[in-house]
C-alpha positions, 0 to 999 in steps of 0.5 A, spaced: 280 218 451 283 217 444 286 211 441 291 212 436 293 206 431 297 205 424 294 200 419 297 196 413 293 196 406 290 189 408 288 191 414 284 198 412 279 196 408 274 194 414 274 202 416 273 205 410 266 206 411 267 210 418 272 214 414 267 216 408 262 221 412 269 224 416 272 226 409 265 229 406 264 233 412 272 235 413 272 237 405 266 241 405 268 246 410 274 251 411 279 252 408 277 247 401 269 248 400 268 243 396 261 241 397 259 239 390 262 238 383 263 244 379 257 244 373 261 249 369 262 247 363 269 251 363 270 249 370 272 255 373 272 253 380 279 250 383 280 243 382 273 242 380 269 242 386 264 248 388 262 251 394 255 250 393 250 245 395 247 241 390 241 244 387 243 250 388 244 255 382 251 259 381 251 266 380 258 266 376 257 260 370 249 259 371 249 252 372 247 248 378 250 242 381 248 236 381 253 231 384 256 232 391 264 233 391 265 226 394 260 220 393 260 215 398 262 210 393 267 214 390 270 215 396 271 207 397 273 206 391 279 211 391 281 208 398 281 201 395 285 203 390 290 206 394 290 200 399 291 195 393 296 199 389 300 203 394 305 201 399 301 205 404 300 207 412 293 209 414 292 212 421 286 213 425 285 217 432 278 215 434 274 216 441 267 213 443 264 218 439 268 215 432 273 217 428 276 224 429 283 223 425 285 219 419 290 219 414 294 216 409 301 215 406 304 212 401 311 211 398 313 214 391 317 219 388 318 225 384 316 221 377 310 218 379 307 223 383 307 228 378 303 223 374 298 222 379 297 228 382 300 233 377 297 232 371 294 238 370 300 242 372 306 240 367 311 245 371 310 240 377 314 235 374 320 239 373 320 242 380 318 236 383 325 232 380 329 238 382 326 239 389 326 232 390 331 228 385 330 221 384 330 218 391 323 215 393 319 219 399 312 218 403 307 222 400 302 224 405 295 224 400 290 226 405 289 228 413 282 230 415 278 230 421 271 231 424 271 237 428 265 236 431 268 230 435 275 235 437 274 242 435 281 244 436 288 240 437 287 235 431 294 236 429 297 235 436 300 228 435 302 230 428 309 230 429 309 223 432 305 220 427 310 222 422 315 219 426 311 212 426 309 212 419 317 214 417 319 208 421 313 203 418 315 206 411 322 206 412 323 212 409 326 219 413 323 224 407 316 226 408 311 230 403 305 233 402 301 239 398 296 243 402 292 249 402 291 248 410 295 253 413 294 249 420 297 243 417 303 247 414 304 250 421 304 244 424 310 241 419 315 247 421 312 247 428 315 239 429 320 239 424 325 243 420 320 243 415 321 246 408 315 250 406 314 252 399 309 258 398 303 256 392 304 260 386 311 264 388 316 258 390 312 252 387 308 252 381 301 250 383 295 253 387 297 249 393 303 250 398 308 244 398 311 242 404 318 237 405 319 234 412 326 231 414 324 226 420 331 227 422 331 234 422 326 236 428 326 243 431 
């Protein structure tokens, strides 16, 4: 039976190591394929990550990746940075086999999100401002699952999770960016979510989704 729990930033550090392998494995697979850091001087791989294993030669740039996409120490440092600097809430689902799903949300605004997440996409600053205005909202930063524990249905509790986070962080608007159609579909399934398609409705290579907790399907 799965255990579901929200963690505050002061509670979560003891769980960081439990999430590292889950994160690495999740993002090395579909639809991200972030296996190693791109070694190309021109950084032609989207987001700076390659689908090649460390040590495998790239046929496009002829370079060889030497570092994994996400090192354990690098991930823990990133998690710690969020926990110590953000008004954040963390969520973990787990069974006797380990962590099956984890997510982190934090409060922010359009200007801050543009600076922290879209520094390589200047057009997003204006887009976010027009879409979200000056009000605060909750940003779903990361959500990842261990499909060896649960191959399907990892987003079955997505609506329940979002409502719990909304209450914890005291805001009814939750937004996220993704290339994972399953995550967007879960938002549309559970809420009257606004889905903005990448490179057409939003000037970015990732879809953007806006959830208003009060607007359920």
